[in-house]
C-alpha positions in Angstrom: -12.1 -25.5 -18.3 -14.4 -22.4 -19.3 -13.7 -20.9 -21.9 -15.2 -17.3 -23.8 -15.9 -16.5 -27.7 -17.0 -12.8 -29.3 -19.8 -12.5 -31.2 -20.8 -10.1 -33.7 -24.3 -9.4 -34.7 -25.3 -6.6 -36.8 -27.9 -4.9 -35.6 -28.0 -6.6 -32.6 -28.9 -3.5 -29.8 -27.2 -3.7 -26.5 -29.4 -1.4 -24.9 -32.5 -3.4 -26.5 -31.6 -7.0 -27.3 -28.8 -7.8 -24.1 -31.2 -9.0 -22.1 -33.4 -10.9 -24.2 -29.9 -12.5 -26.0 -28.8 -13.5 -23.0 -31.8 -15.3 -21.9 -31.7 -17.2 -25.1 -28.8 -18.1 -24.9 -28.2 -19.1 -21.8 -31.5 -21.5 -22.4 -31.3 -23.0 -25.3 -27.6 -23.9 -25.0 -26.5 -25.9 -21.8 -22.7 -25.3 -22.3 -23.4 -21.7 -22.3 -22.7 -20.4 -18.9 -22.8 -16.8 -19.3 -22.7 -14.2 -21.6 -21.6 -10.9 -21.3 -22.0 -7.4 -23.1 -19.5 -5.9 -24.3 -18.2 -1.3 -25.1 -18.2 -2.6 -28.9 -21.3 -2.3 -31.0 -23.6 -5.7 -31.5 -20.9 -7.7 -29.5 -21.1 -10.4 -26.7 -18.8 -12.6 -25.1 -20.2 -15.7 -24.4 -18.5 -18.0 -21.4 -18.9 -21.9 -22.3 -17.5 -24.7 -21.4 -17.2 -28.1 -23.8 -17.9 -27.9 -27.5 -18.3 -24.3 -29.3 -21.4 -24.2 -31.9 -20.6 -20.3 -33.0 -22.6 -20.5 -35.6 -25.8 -21.7 -33.7 -25.2 -19.1 -31.1 -25.2 -16.1 -34.1 -28.1 -17.9 -35.9 -29.9 -17.4 -32.7 -28.9 -14.5 -32.0 -29.8 -13.4 -36.1 -33.5 -15.0 -34.9 -34.1 -12.5 -31.9 -33.0 -9.4 -34.0 -34.9 -9.8 -37.3 -37.8 -11.0 -35.2 -37.6 -7.5 -33.1 -37.8 -6.1 -36.7 -40.6 -7.8 -37.9 -42.2 -7.2 -34.3 -41.6 -3.7 -34.7 -43.0 -3.0 -38.0 -45.6 -5.5 -38.5 -48.1 -3.3 -36.5 -50.9 -1.6 -38.3 -50.3 1.1 -39.4 -53.3 4.2 -38.3 -53.9 7.2 -40.5 -54.0 10.5 -39.1 -57.8 12.1 -38.2 -56.9 14.6 -41.2 -55.8 12.5 -44.1 -59.8 10.9 -43.5 -61.5 13.8 -43.7 -61.3 15.1 -47.2 -60.3 18.2 -49.3 -62.9 21.0 -48.8 -61.3 23.5 -51.1 -63.5 22.9 -53.7 -67.2 22.7 -52.2 
């Protein structure tokens, strides 16, 4: 018998993260049969059979969101060409 569980993870972008979230849950949890995006912000439906493990599902999704944030903010910043030039007003 298949059941469903509704999960909301703050910071989860369905436009940006859904494909990766679906792949992670399907790969990591054999009792998860499908993951469906909803119209509610940051919310997924998980179709599963057997024992439910919502804490582990949510933790996996949180790690995905945190990993995206770290990746997005861990790039080295480049300085504009103007910031490398000195101020010539005193010359």
